[in-house]
N, C-alpha and C positions, 0 to 999 in steps of 0.2 A: 155635642150639645147643639142640636139643630134648631130648637125652638126657644132657647134661653140665651140671652147675651151675658157676657161676663159682668157687665154693669148691673144687670138685674140680679144675677147670682150673688154678687158681692153685697148688694143692698139687702137681700133676703138673709144672707148669712149674718150680717151685722145686726139686723133687726131682731133675729131670733137666737143669736148667740152661738152660731155654728161656725166651724172653720170652712172657709170658701172651698178649699181643696177637697175636703170631705164631701161637701155637697156636689161638687163637680164630679167626683168619682161615683157618687150614688146615681147621678143623672146618666152618666156614661154607662154604668152597669144596667140601668133600666132600659136605655136605648138599645144596648146590645142584645137584650132579651126581647126586643120588639115593642117595648112600652113607650108610647109617646108622652113626653112630659113638657109642659110649658111652664112659664113663670108662675102662673096662678096655681097650677097643680103643686109645684114645689113649695110655694108659700103656704098652701093649705096643709101639706104634709108637715112642714115645720111648725105651724101654729098648733096643730093637733098632736105633735110629738110622735108622728107616725114613721119617723126615720130611725 
């Protein structure tokens, strides 16, 4: 998780009702596929139920 701190991830998870570990796993999967994800991207994905 190069572009997202644990604090940001936990805040987003709490705000949108996701499990923090699930979101971290998603971000790590995207990064392993070469997709850069920052906190704003993750928040947008959660807000739009794109996860």
